[in-house]
The first five atom37 places (N, CA, C, CB, O) and aatype in JSON, in Angstrom:
{
  "aatype": [20, 20, 20, 20, 20, 20, 20, 20, 20, 20, 20, 20, 20, 20, 20, 20, 20, 20, 20, 20, 20, 20, 20, 20, 20, 20, 20, 20, 20, 20, 20, 20, 20, 20, 20, 20, 20, 20, 20, 20, 20, 20, 20, 20, 20, 20, 20, 20, 20, 20, 20, 20, 20, 20, 20, 20, 20, 20, 20, 20, 20, 20, 20, 20, 20, 20, 20, 20, 20, 20, 20, 20, 20, 20, 20, 20, 20, 20, 20, 20, 20, 20, 20, 20, 20, 20, 20, 20, 20, 20, 20, 20, 20, 20, 20, 20, 20, 20, 20, 20, 20, 20, 20, 20, 20, 20, 20, 20, 20, 20, 20, 20, 20, 20, 20, 20, 20, 20, 20, 20, 20, 20, 20, 20, 20, 20, 20, 20, 20, 20, 20, 20, 20, 20, 20, 20],
  "atom_mask": [
    [1, 1, 1, 1, 1],
    [1, 1, 1, 1, 1],
    [1, 1, 1, 1, 1],
    [1, 1, 1, 1, 1],
    [1, 1, 1, 1, 1],
    [1, 1, 1, 1, 1],
    [1, 1, 1, 1, 1],
    [1, 1, 1, 1, 1],
    [1, 1, 1, 1, 1],
    [1, 1, 1, 1, 1],
    [1, 1, 1, 1, 1],
    [1, 1, 1, 1, 1],
    [1, 1, 1, 1, 1],
    [1, 1, 1, 1, 1],
    [1, 1, 1, 1, 1],
    [1, 1, 1, 1, 1],
    [1, 1, 1, 1, 1],
    [1, 1, 1, 1, 1],
    [1, 1, 1, 1, 1],
    [1, 1, 1, 1, 1],
    [1, 1, 1, 1, 1],
    [1, 1, 1, 1, 1],
    [1, 1, 1, 1, 1],
    [1, 1, 1, 1, 1],
    [1, 1, 1, 1, 1],
    [1, 1, 1, 1, 1],
    [1, 1, 1, 1, 1],
    [1, 1, 1, 1, 1],
    [1, 1, 1, 1, 1],
    [1, 1, 1, 1, 1],
    [1, 1, 1, 1, 1],
    [1, 1, 1, 1, 1],
    [1, 1, 1, 1, 1],
    [1, 1, 1, 1, 1],
    [1, 1, 1, 1, 1],
    [1, 1, 1, 1, 1],
    [1, 1, 1, 1, 1],
    [1, 1, 1, 1, 1],
    [1, 1, 1, 1, 1],
    [1, 1, 1, 1, 1],
    [1, 1, 1, 1, 1],
    [1, 1, 1, 1, 1],
    [1, 1, 1, 1, 1],
    [1, 1, 1, 1, 1],
    [1, 1, 1, 1, 1],
    [1, 1, 1, 1, 1],
    [1, 1, 1, 1, 1],
    [1, 1, 1, 1, 1],
    [1, 1, 1, 1, 1],
    [1, 1, 1, 1, 1],
    [1, 1, 1, 1, 1],
    [1, 1, 1, 1, 1],
    [1, 1, 1, 1, 1],
    [1, 1, 1, 1, 1],
    [1, 1, 1, 1, 1],
    [1, 1, 1, 1, 1],
    [1, 1, 1, 1, 1],
    [1, 1, 1, 1, 1],
    [1, 1, 1, 1, 1],
    [1, 1, 1, 1, 1],
    [1, 1, 1, 1, 1],
    [1, 1, 1, 1, 1],
    [1, 1, 1, 1, 1],
    [1, 1, 1, 1, 1],
    [1, 1, 1, 1, 1],
    [1, 1, 1, 1, 1],
    [1, 1, 1, 1, 1],
    [1, 1, 1, 1, 1],
    [1, 1, 1, 1, 1],
    [1, 1, 1, 1, 1],
    [1, 1, 1, 1, 1],
    [1, 1, 1, 1, 1],
    [1, 1, 1, 1, 1],
    [1, 1, 1, 1, 1],
    [1, 1, 1, 1, 1],
    [1, 1, 1, 1, 1],
    [1, 1, 1, 1, 1],
    [1, 1, 1, 1, 1],
    [1, 1, 1, 1, 1],
    [1, 1, 1, 1, 1],
    [1, 1, 1, 1, 1],
    [1, 1, 1, 1, 1],
    [1, 1, 1, 1, 1],
    [1, 1, 1, 1, 1],
    [1, 1, 1, 1, 1],
    [1, 1, 1, 1, 1],
    [1, 1, 1, 1, 1],
    [1, 1, 1, 1, 1],
    [1, 1, 1, 1, 1],
    [1, 1, 1, 1, 1],
    [1, 1, 1, 1, 1],
    [1, 1, 1, 1, 1],
    [1, 1, 1, 1, 1],
    [1, 1, 1, 1, 1],
    [1, 1, 1, 1, 1],
    [1, 1, 1, 1, 1],
    [1, 1, 1, 1, 1],
    [1, 1, 1, 1, 1],
    [1, 1, 1, 1, 1],
    [1, 1, 1, 1, 1],
    [1, 1, 1, 1, 1],
    [1, 1, 1, 1, 1],
    [1, 1, 1, 1, 1],
    [1, 1, 1, 1, 1],
    [1, 1, 1, 1, 1],
    [1, 1, 1, 1, 1],
    [1, 1, 1, 1, 1],
    [1, 1, 1, 1, 1],
    [1, 1, 1, 1, 1],
    [1, 1, 1, 1, 1],
    [1, 1, 1, 1, 1],
    [1, 1, 1, 1, 1],
    [1, 1, 1, 1, 1],
    [1, 1, 1, 1, 1],
    [1, 1, 1, 1, 1],
    [1, 1, 1, 1, 1],
    [1, 1, 1, 1, 1],
    [1, 1, 1, 1, 1],
    [1, 1, 1, 1, 1],
    [1, 1, 1, 1, 1],
    [1, 1, 1, 1, 1],
    [1, 1, 1, 1, 1],
    [1, 1, 1, 1, 1],
    [1, 1, 1, 1, 1],
    [1, 1, 1, 1, 1],
    [1, 1, 1, 1, 1],
    [1, 1, 1, 1, 1],
    [1, 1, 1, 1, 1],
    [1, 1, 1, 1, 1],
    [1, 1, 1, 1, 1],
    [1, 1, 1, 1, 1],
    [1, 1, 1, 1, 1],
    [1, 1, 1, 1, 1],
    [1, 1, 1, 1, 1],
    [1, 1, 1, 1, 1],
    [1, 1, 1, 1, 1]
  ],
  "atom_positions": [
    [[12.8, 123.98, -201.08], [12.88, 122.72, -201.79], [13.61, 122.95, -203.12], [11.46, 122.13, -202.03], [13.36, 123.92, -203.83]],
    [[14.51, 122.03, -203.44], [15.27, 122.11, -204.69], [15.23, 120.75, -205.38], [16.73, 122.56, -204.43], [15.51, 119.72, -204.76]],
    [[14.9, 120.76, -206.66], [15.0, 119.57, -207.51], [16.05, 119.87, -208.57], [13.6, 119.19, -208.16], [16.0, 120.91, -209.22]],
    [[17.0, 118.95, -208.74], [18.06, 119.14, -209.72], [18.33, 117.8, -210.38], [19.35, 119.73, -209.07], [18.63, 116.82, -209.7]],
    [[18.24, 117.75, -211.73], [18.46, 116.49, -212.43], [18.87, 116.74, -213.87], [17.21, 115.61, -212.38], [18.8, 117.87, -214.36]],
    [[19.29, 115.67, -214.56], [19.72, 115.75, -215.95], [18.89, 114.81, -216.82], [21.21, 115.42, -216.08], [18.44, 113.76, -216.37]],
    [[18.71, 115.21, -218.07], [18.08, 114.37, -219.08], [19.15, 114.16, -220.16], [16.74, 115.02, -219.67], [19.46, 115.1, -220.9]],
    [[19.72, 112.95, -220.27], [20.76, 112.72, -221.27], [20.2, 112.68, -222.7], [21.48, 111.41, -220.98], [19.03, 112.39, -222.91]],
    [[21.06, 112.98, -223.65], [20.67, 112.93, -225.07], [20.28, 114.29, -225.61], [19.53, 111.96, -225.26], [20.14, 115.27, -224.87]],
    [[20.09, 114.33, -226.93], [19.7, 115.57, -227.61], [18.31, 116.02, -227.17], [19.73, 115.38, -229.15], [17.41, 115.19, -227.01]],
    [[18.15, 117.31, -226.97], [16.85, 117.85, -226.59], [15.95, 117.98, -227.81], [17.02, 119.22, -225.91], [16.4, 118.24, -228.93]],
    [[14.66, 117.78, -227.56], [13.64, 117.97, -228.58], [12.8, 119.16, -228.14], [12.76, 116.67, -228.79], [12.27, 119.15, -227.02]],
    [[12.66, 120.15, -228.97], [11.84, 121.31, -228.63], [10.37, 120.99, -228.75], [12.18, 122.49, -229.52], [9.98, 120.01, -229.4]],
    [[9.55, 121.8, -228.12], [8.1, 121.62, -228.18], [7.63, 121.95, -229.59], [7.37, 122.51, -227.12], [7.87, 123.06, -230.09]],
    [[6.98, 121.0, -230.22], [6.45, 121.21, -231.58], [5.02, 121.74, -231.48], [6.49, 119.89, -232.41], [4.33, 121.52, -230.49]],
    [[4.61, 122.43, -232.52], [3.25, 122.96, -232.59], [2.23, 121.83, -232.59], [3.08, 123.82, -233.84], [2.49, 120.77, -233.16]],
    [[1.07, 122.02, -231.95], [0.03, 121.0, -232.02], [-0.4, 120.8, -233.48], [-1.2, 121.41, -231.14], [-0.4, 121.74, -234.28]],
    [[-0.75, 119.58, -233.81], [-1.16, 119.24, -235.18], [-2.65, 118.93, -235.22], [-0.35, 118.04, -235.72], [-3.26, 118.61, -234.2]],
    [[-3.21, 119.04, -236.41], [-4.63, 118.75, -236.6], [-4.76, 117.49, -237.46], [-5.36, 119.95, -237.27], [-4.19, 117.41, -238.54]],
    [[-5.52, 116.52, -236.96], [-5.82, 115.33, -237.73], [-6.94, 115.7, -238.69], [-6.21, 114.12, -236.81], [-8.05, 116.02, -238.27]],
    [[-6.66, 115.64, -239.98], [-7.61, 116.08, -241.0], [-8.88, 115.23, -241.0], [-6.97, 116.04, -242.38], [-9.98, 115.75, -241.21]],
    [[-8.74, 113.93, -240.75], [-9.91, 113.04, -240.78], [-10.81, 113.22, -239.57], [-9.47, 111.59, -240.84], [-12.03, 113.37, -239.72]],
    [[-10.22, 113.21, -238.38], [-11.05, 113.29, -237.17], [-11.32, 114.73, -236.73], [-10.37, 112.54, -236.04], [-12.27, 114.98, -236.0]],
    [[-10.47, 115.67, -237.18], [-10.63, 117.06, -236.78], [-10.1, 117.33, -235.38], [-12.08, 117.44, -236.85], [-10.3, 118.42, -234.84]],
    [[-9.41, 116.35, -234.79], [-8.87, 116.51, -233.44], [-7.45, 117.05, -233.48], [-8.91, 115.17, -232.68], [-6.67, 116.75, -234.39]],
    [[-7.13, 117.86, -232.48], [-5.79, 118.42, -232.34], [-4.98, 117.48, -231.44], [-5.84, 119.89, -231.75], [-5.49, 116.98, -230.44]],
    [[-3.72, 117.24, -231.8], [-2.88, 116.35, -231.01], [-1.45, 116.89, -230.93], [-2.89, 114.93, -231.61], [-1.01, 117.69, -231.75]],
    [[-0.74, 116.41, -229.91], [0.67, 116.76, -229.74], [1.5, 115.75, -230.52], [1.08, 116.79, -228.22], [1.27, 114.55, -230.38]],
    [[2.45, 116.2, -231.33], [3.28, 115.26, -232.09], [4.0, 114.25, -231.19], [4.3, 116.02, -232.92], [4.39, 114.57, -230.07]],
    [[4.17, 113.04, -231.68], [4.78, 111.94, -230.92], [6.16, 112.28, -230.39], [4.85, 110.71, -231.77], [6.47, 111.95, -229.25]],
    [[7.0, 112.92, -231.21], [8.36, 113.25, -230.79], [8.34, 114.16, -229.55], [9.13, 113.92, -231.94], [9.15, 113.98, -228.63]],
    [[7.44, 115.11, -229.54], [7.3, 116.02, -228.39], [6.82, 115.25, -227.16], [6.32, 117.17, -228.72], [7.38, 115.4, -226.08]],
    [[5.79, 114.43, -227.34], [5.24, 113.64, -226.23], [6.31, 112.74, -225.64], [4.04, 112.8, -226.7], [6.43, 112.62, -224.42]],
    [[7.09, 112.09, -226.5], [8.14, 111.19, -226.03], [9.2, 111.93, -225.21], [8.8, 110.48, -227.21], [9.68, 111.41, -224.2]],
    [[9.57, 113.14, -225.65], [10.57, 113.9, -224.89], [9.99, 114.35, -223.54], [11.05, 115.11, -225.7], [10.71, 114.37, -222.55]],
    [[8.73, 114.72, -223.51], [8.1, 115.09, -222.24], [8.09, 113.89, -221.29], [6.66, 115.61, -222.47], [8.38, 114.05, -220.1]],
    [[7.76, 112.7, -221.79], [7.78, 111.48, -220.97], [9.18, 111.18, -220.47], [7.24, 110.27, -221.77], [9.37, 110.8, -219.31]],
    [[10.18, 111.36, -221.33], [11.57, 111.11, -220.97], [12.01, 112.05, -219.84], [12.49, 111.29, -222.2], [12.66, 111.62, -218.88]],
    [[11.66, 113.32, -219.95], [12.0, 114.31, -218.92], [11.34, 113.93, -217.59], [11.55, 115.73, -219.35], [11.98, 113.95, -216.54]],
    [[10.07, 113.57, -217.65], [9.35, 113.14, -216.45], [9.98, 111.89, -215.85], [7.87, 112.88, -216.78], [10.1, 111.77, -214.63]],
    [[10.38, 110.96, -216.72], [10.99, 109.72, -216.26], [12.25, 110.0, -215.44], [11.33, 108.81, -217.46], [12.4, 109.47, -214.34]],
    [[13.14, 110.84, -215.96], [14.38, 111.14, -215.23], [14.1, 111.9, -213.94], [15.32, 111.95, -216.12], [14.81, 111.71, -212.95]],
    [[13.08, 112.74, -213.94], [12.7, 113.45, -212.71], [12.19, 112.46, -211.67], [11.61, 114.52, -213.01], [12.65, 112.47, -210.53]],
    [[11.25, 111.59, -212.06], [10.65, 110.66, -211.1], [11.63, 109.55, -210.68], [9.4, 110.03, -211.71], [11.48, 108.99, -209.59]],
    [[12.62, 109.23, -211.52], [13.65, 108.26, -211.13], [14.51, 108.81, -210.01], [14.53, 107.89, -212.34], [14.83, 108.1, -209.05]],
    [[14.89, 110.08, -210.12], [15.75, 110.69, -209.1], [14.96, 111.04, -207.84], [16.43, 111.94, -209.66], [15.47, 110.9, -206.73]],
    [[13.73, 111.49, -208.02], [12.89, 111.9, -206.89], [11.63, 111.05, -206.85], [12.53, 113.41, -206.99], [10.56, 111.49, -207.26]],
    [[11.78, 109.83, -206.34], [10.65, 108.9, -206.32], [9.55, 109.33, -205.36], [11.13, 107.51, -205.95], [8.37, 109.06, -205.59]],
    [[9.92, 109.99, -204.28], [8.94, 110.46, -203.29], [8.73, 111.97, -203.42], [9.4, 110.11, -201.86], [8.64, 112.68, -202.41]],
    [[8.64, 112.45, -204.66], [8.52, 113.9, -204.89], [7.17, 114.43, -204.41], [8.71, 114.21, -206.37], [6.17, 113.71, -204.37]],
    [[7.17, 115.68, -204.07], [5.96, 116.42, -203.74], [5.98, 117.68, -204.59], [5.86, 116.75, -202.2], [6.96, 118.43, -204.54]],
    [[4.94, 117.93, -205.38], [4.94, 119.15, -206.2], [5.08, 120.4, -205.33], [3.66, 119.24, -207.03], [4.42, 120.54, -204.3]],
    [[5.94, 121.3, -205.76], [6.16, 122.56, -205.07], [4.86, 123.36, -205.08], [7.32, 123.37, -205.73], [4.13, 123.37, -206.07]],
    [[4.57, 124.04, -203.95], [3.34, 124.81, -203.86], [3.56, 126.31, -203.94], [2.63, 124.49, -202.58], [2.64, 127.06, -204.26]],
    [[4.78, 126.76, -203.65], [5.09, 128.19, -203.67], [5.56, 128.64, -205.05], [6.15, 128.52, -202.63], [5.36, 127.95, -206.05]],
    [[6.19, 129.8, -205.06], [6.69, 130.3, -206.34], [7.97, 129.55, -206.72], [6.95, 131.83, -206.27], [8.72, 129.08, -205.86]],
    [[8.21, 129.46, -208.02], [9.27, 128.6, -208.54], [10.21, 129.38, -209.44], [8.67, 127.43, -209.31], [9.81, 130.22, -210.25]],
    [[11.51, 129.06, -209.27], [12.57, 129.58, -210.13], [13.14, 128.36, -210.86], [13.7, 130.37, -209.3], [13.45, 127.36, -210.22]],
    [[13.27, 128.44, -212.17], [13.75, 127.28, -212.94], [14.96, 127.67, -213.76], [12.64, 126.73, -213.86], [15.03, 128.77, -214.32]],
    [[15.92, 126.77, -213.83], [17.12, 126.97, -214.64], [17.26, 125.77, -215.58], [18.4, 127.15, -213.73], [17.23, 124.62, -215.14]],
    [[17.4, 126.05, -216.87], [17.54, 125.01, -217.88], [18.82, 125.29, -218.67], [16.28, 124.95, -218.83], [18.98, 126.37, -219.22]],
    [[19.71, 124.3, -218.71], [20.91, 124.42, -219.54], [20.87, 123.27, -220.54], [22.25, 124.38, -218.68], [20.94, 122.1, -220.16]],
    [[20.74, 123.62, -221.81], [20.7, 122.62, -222.88], [22.09, 122.52, -223.5], [19.64, 122.99, -223.96], [22.6, 123.48, -224.07]],
    [[22.69, 121.36, -223.37], [24.03, 121.1, -223.93], [23.88, 120.4, -225.27], [24.89, 120.25, -222.95], [23.29, 119.32, -225.36]],
    [[24.42, 121.01, -226.31], [24.33, 120.47, -227.67], [25.63, 119.77, -228.06], [24.0, 121.58, -228.68], [26.71, 120.16, -227.62]],
    [[25.5, 118.75, -228.88], [26.65, 118.03, -229.41], [27.45, 118.93, -230.34], [26.2, 116.76, -230.16], [26.88, 119.74, -231.08]],
    [[28.76, 118.81, -230.31], [29.63, 119.57, -231.22], [29.6, 118.88, -232.58], [31.11, 119.68, -230.66], [29.81, 117.67, -232.66]],
    [[29.35, 119.63, -233.66], [29.33, 119.01, -234.99], [30.66, 118.29, -235.28], [29.05, 120.06, -236.07], [31.73, 118.77, -234.91]],
    [[30.57, 117.14, -235.96], [31.75, 116.32, -236.25], [32.79, 117.02, -237.12], [31.32, 115.03, -236.92], [33.99, 116.75, -237.0]],
    [[32.35, 117.9, -237.99], [33.27, 118.58, -238.92], [33.98, 119.79, -238.29], [32.51, 119.03, -240.15], [34.7, 120.5, -238.99]],
    [[33.79, 120.02, -237.02], [34.37, 121.18, -236.34], [35.88, 121.03, -236.14], [33.69, 121.4, -234.98], [36.36, 119.96, -235.77]],
    [[36.61, 122.1, -236.4], [38.07, 122.09, -236.19], [38.37, 122.04, -234.69], [38.73, 123.33, -236.84], [37.52, 122.39, -233.87]],
    [[39.57, 121.61, -234.35], [39.99, 121.51, -232.94], [39.95, 122.87, -232.25], [41.41, 120.91, -232.84], [39.57, 122.97, -231.09]],
    [[40.34, 123.92, -232.98], [40.35, 125.27, -232.43], [38.92, 125.72, -232.1], [41.01, 126.26, -233.43], [38.66, 126.24, -231.01]],
    [[38.01, 125.52, -233.06], [36.61, 125.91, -232.83], [35.98, 125.07, -231.74], [35.79, 125.79, -234.13], [35.19, 125.56, -230.93]],
    [[36.33, 123.79, -231.72], [35.79, 122.89, -230.69], [36.19, 123.39, -229.3], [36.3, 121.44, -230.91], [35.37, 123.39, -228.38]],
    [[37.43, 123.8, -229.15], [37.91, 124.33, -227.86], [37.12, 125.59, -227.48], [39.43, 124.65, -227.93], [36.74, 125.76, -226.32]],
    [[36.87, 126.47, -228.46], [36.09, 127.69, -228.2], [34.65, 127.34, -227.8], [36.08, 128.6, -229.44], [34.07, 127.99, -226.93]],
    [[34.09, 126.32, -228.43], [32.73, 125.89, -228.09], [32.68, 125.36, -226.66], [32.24, 124.8, -229.08], [31.75, 125.68, -225.91]],
    [[33.66, 124.55, -226.28], [33.68, 123.98, -224.93], [33.97, 125.03, -223.86], [34.72, 122.88, -224.85], [33.59, 124.86, -222.7]],
    [[34.65, 126.11, -224.25], [34.91, 127.23, -223.32], [33.74, 128.22, -223.28], [36.19, 127.96, -223.72], [33.81, 129.24, -222.61]],
    [[32.69, 127.91, -224.0], [31.48, 128.73, -224.06], [31.72, 130.09, -224.72], [30.92, 128.93, -222.67], [31.06, 131.07, -224.38]],
    [[32.68, 130.15, -225.65], [32.9, 131.39, -226.42], [32.1, 131.35, -227.71], [34.4, 131.58, -226.72], [31.94, 132.38, -228.37]],
    [[31.6, 130.17, -228.07], [30.7, 130.03, -229.22], [29.48, 129.27, -228.71], [31.4, 129.27, -230.44], [29.61, 128.2, -228.12]],
    [[28.3, 129.82, -228.96], [27.05, 129.19, -228.51], [26.29, 128.6, -229.69], [26.16, 130.21, -227.77], [26.44, 129.06, -230.82]],
    [[25.48, 127.57, -229.44], [24.68, 126.99, -230.51], [23.59, 127.96, -230.97], [24.05, 125.66, -230.05], [22.83, 128.48, -230.15]],
    [[23.53, 128.2, -232.25], [22.48, 129.06, -232.81], [21.65, 128.22, -233.78], [23.08, 130.33, -233.54], [21.36, 128.63, -234.9]],
    [[21.29, 127.04, -233.31], [20.52, 126.11, -234.14], [19.27, 125.7, -233.39], [21.37, 124.87, -234.52], [19.1, 126.01, -232.21]],
    [[18.4, 124.99, -234.08], [17.15, 124.52, -233.48], [17.45, 123.4, -232.49], [16.16, 124.04, -234.56], [18.44, 122.7, -232.66]],
    [[16.62, 123.23, -231.48], [15.38, 123.93, -231.22], [15.6, 125.33, -230.64], [14.52, 123.12, -230.28], [16.6, 125.62, -229.99]],
    [[14.62, 126.19, -230.92], [14.65, 127.55, -230.39], [14.55, 127.49, -228.86], [13.5, 128.41, -230.99], [14.03, 126.54, -228.29]],
    [[15.06, 128.53, -228.23], [15.09, 128.57, -226.77], [13.68, 128.55, -226.16], [15.85, 129.81, -226.3], [13.49, 127.98, -225.08]],
    [[12.71, 129.16, -226.82], [11.34, 129.15, -226.29], [10.72, 127.76, -226.37], [10.47, 130.14, -227.05], [9.92, 127.39, -225.5]],
    [[11.07, 126.98, -227.39], [10.55, 125.62, -227.5], [11.22, 124.67, -226.51], [10.74, 125.1, -228.93], [10.61, 123.7, -226.06]],
    [[12.48, 124.94, -226.18], [13.17, 124.18, -225.14], [12.46, 124.43, -223.8], [14.69, 124.58, -225.05], [12.16, 123.49, -223.05]],
    [[12.21, 125.69, -223.51], [11.53, 126.07, -222.27], [10.17, 125.41, -222.17], [11.38, 127.6, -222.19], [9.84, 124.81, -221.14]],
    [[9.39, 125.51, -223.22], [8.02, 124.99, -223.21], [7.98, 123.48, -222.99], [7.32, 125.33, -224.53], [7.15, 122.99, -222.22]],
    [[8.86, 122.72, -223.66], [8.83, 121.26, -223.51], [9.19, 120.85, -222.08], [9.79, 120.59, -224.51], [8.59, 119.92, -221.54]],
    [[10.15, 121.53, -221.46], [10.54, 121.21, -220.09], [9.44, 121.6, -219.11], [11.86, 121.92, -219.72], [9.08, 120.81, -218.24]],
    [[8.9, 122.81, -219.25], [7.85, 123.26, -218.33], [6.61, 122.38, -218.41], [7.47, 124.71, -218.62], [6.04, 122.02, -217.38]],
    [[6.2, 122.02, -219.62], [5.01, 121.17, -219.79], [5.25, 119.76, -219.23], [4.63, 121.08, -221.27], [4.35, 119.16, -218.66]],
    [[6.46, 119.24, -219.4], [6.78, 117.9, -218.92], [6.7, 117.81, -217.4], [8.17, 117.49, -219.38], [6.27, 116.79, -216.86]],
    [[7.12, 118.87, -216.71], [7.2, 118.84, -215.25], [5.97, 119.4, -214.55], [8.4, 119.6, -214.8], [5.88, 119.37, -213.32]],
    [[5.02, 119.91, -215.33], [3.78, 120.45, -214.77], [3.03, 119.33, -214.04], [2.89, 121.07, -215.89], [2.86, 118.24, -214.59]],
    [[2.59, 119.59, -212.82], [1.89, 118.66, -211.94], [2.8, 117.58, -211.35], [0.77, 118.0, -212.7], [2.34, 116.69, -210.64]],
    [[4.09, 117.66, -211.64], [5.07, 116.74, -211.05], [6.0, 117.52, -210.12], [5.89, 116.02, -212.16], [5.95, 117.32, -208.9]],
    [[6.82, 118.39, -210.66], [7.76, 119.17, -209.85], [7.05, 120.35, -209.18], [8.92, 119.68, -210.73], [7.44, 120.78, -208.1]],
    [[6.02, 120.85, -209.81], [5.22, 121.96, -209.27], [3.77, 121.72, -209.67], [5.73, 123.36, -209.81], [3.49, 121.02, -210.64]],
    [[2.86, 122.31, -208.89], [1.43, 122.06, -209.13], [0.95, 122.61, -210.47], [0.61, 122.65, -208.02], [0.19, 121.96, -211.18]],
    [[1.41, 123.82, -210.81], [1.0, 124.44, -212.07], [2.08, 125.39, -212.55], [-0.34, 125.19, -211.91], [2.77, 126.01, -211.74]],
    [[2.24, 125.5, -213.86], [3.32, 126.36, -214.37], [3.07, 127.85, -214.16], [3.53, 126.1, -215.84], [3.94, 128.66, -214.47]],
    [[1.91, 128.21, -213.65], [1.67, 129.61, -213.28], [2.53, 130.01, -212.07], [0.18, 129.85, -212.97], [2.74, 131.2, -211.84]],
    [[3.03, 129.03, -211.31], [3.87, 129.29, -210.14], [5.26, 129.76, -210.54], [3.97, 128.05, -209.28], [5.98, 130.33, -209.71]],
    [[5.65, 129.53, -211.77], [6.99, 129.88, -212.23], [7.08, 131.39, -212.43], [7.36, 129.13, -213.54], [6.35, 131.97, -213.23]],
    [[7.98, 132.0, -211.67], [8.13, 133.45, -211.73], [9.48, 133.89, -212.28], [7.92, 134.05, -210.37], [9.7, 135.06, -212.56]],
    [[10.39, 132.92, -212.41], [11.72, 133.26, -212.92], [12.27, 132.07, -213.71], [12.68, 133.64, -211.74], [12.23, 130.93, -213.24]],
    [[12.79, 132.35, -214.9], [13.34, 131.3, -215.76], [14.68, 131.76, -216.33], [12.36, 130.94, -216.92], [14.84, 132.91, -216.76]],
    [[15.65, 130.84, -216.32], [16.93, 131.06, -216.98], [17.13, 129.89, -217.93], [18.13, 131.18, -215.94], [17.07, 128.73, -217.52]],
    [[17.38, 130.19, -219.2], [17.61, 129.14, -220.19], [18.87, 129.49, -220.98], [16.38, 128.99, -221.15], [19.02, 130.6, -221.47]],
    [[19.77, 128.5, -221.08], [21.04, 128.7, -221.77], [21.27, 127.54, -222.72], [22.21, 128.83, -220.75], [20.98, 126.38, -222.4]],
    [[21.81, 127.87, -223.91], [22.23, 126.84, -224.86], [23.75, 126.85, -224.91], [21.61, 127.09, -226.29], [24.36, 127.9, -225.1]],
    [[24.36, 125.67, -224.73], [25.82, 125.54, -224.74], [26.22, 124.31, -225.54], [26.38, 125.46, -223.3], [25.4, 123.43, -225.83]],
    [[27.49, 124.26, -225.9], [28.05, 123.06, -226.51], [28.7, 122.21, -225.44], [29.06, 123.42, -227.63], [29.2, 122.73, -224.44]],
    [[28.71, 120.89, -225.65], [29.38, 119.97, -224.74], [29.77, 118.71, -225.51], [28.47, 119.61, -223.52], [29.28, 118.47, -226.61]],
    [[30.65, 117.93, -224.93], [31.04, 116.69, -225.6], [29.92, 115.65, -225.56], [32.31, 116.12, -224.95], [29.88, 114.74, -226.39]],
    [[29.01, 115.78, -224.6], [27.86, 114.89, -224.49], [26.58, 115.72, -224.4], [28.0, 113.95, -223.25], [26.45, 116.55, -223.5]],
    [[25.62, 115.51, -225.32], [24.38, 116.29, -225.25], [23.52, 115.87, -224.06], [23.59, 116.14, -226.55], [23.4, 114.69, -223.74]],
    [[22.93, 116.86, -223.41], [22.05, 116.61, -222.26], [21.37, 117.91, -221.89], [22.85, 116.04, -221.05], [21.67, 118.97, -222.44]],
    [[20.45, 117.82, -220.96], [19.78, 119.0, -220.42], [19.86, 118.92, -218.91], [18.29, 119.11, -220.92], [19.5, 117.91, -218.31]],
    [[20.34, 120.01, -218.28], [20.36, 120.11, -216.82], [19.21, 121.0, -216.4], [21.74, 120.67, -216.3], [19.02, 122.1, -216.93]],
    [[18.45, 120.52, -215.43], [17.29, 121.27, -214.97], [17.38, 121.44, -213.45], [15.96, 120.55, -215.36], [17.63, 120.49, -212.71]],
    [[17.17, 122.66, -213.01], [17.16, 122.94, -211.58], [15.89, 123.72, -211.25], [18.44, 123.75, -211.15], [15.6, 124.75, -211.85]],
    [[15.14, 123.22, -210.29], [13.88, 123.83, -209.87], [14.02, 124.21, -208.4], [12.65, 122.86, -210.1], [14.35, 123.37, -207.57]],
    [[13.78, 125.48, -208.1], [13.95, 125.97, -206.73], [12.68, 126.67, -206.3], [15.17, 126.94, -206.62], [12.15, 127.54, -207.0]],
    [[12.18, 126.28, -205.12], [11.07, 127.01, -204.51], [11.71, 128.12, -203.69], [10.14, 126.08, -203.6], [12.63, 127.87, -202.92]],
    [[11.22, 129.36, -203.87], [11.82, 130.47, -203.12], [10.77, 131.43, -202.62], [12.81, 131.22, -203.99], [11.11, 132.43, -201.98]]
  ]
}
């Protein structure tokens, strides 16, 4: 089984859980929750009759970042040829975490099934995230 889809727009990395000082409860920041919902939305739109994978899972995540507006034409060409990679936030581990948490219980039963992950940050003319999930 293979699931492959895109989430358009800038990626939001997984933010640290926050503590509400008044209630003492821990919560996930709204921006993180919204990005997880967005990822799930694009997954469920493409695969309306999805069945969570039961075997081991290999996941590939490619995060495409917008090219800064002040970039020269020469540097822009190098960025699009993947000779210059984004070294800005969100960190690669936070990209991984937000995608894995968003798809948990949807694309696969539990993230413990994931045995192989590939995550790449690249520049593109349009920001988006490509996600490929393979049962193997």
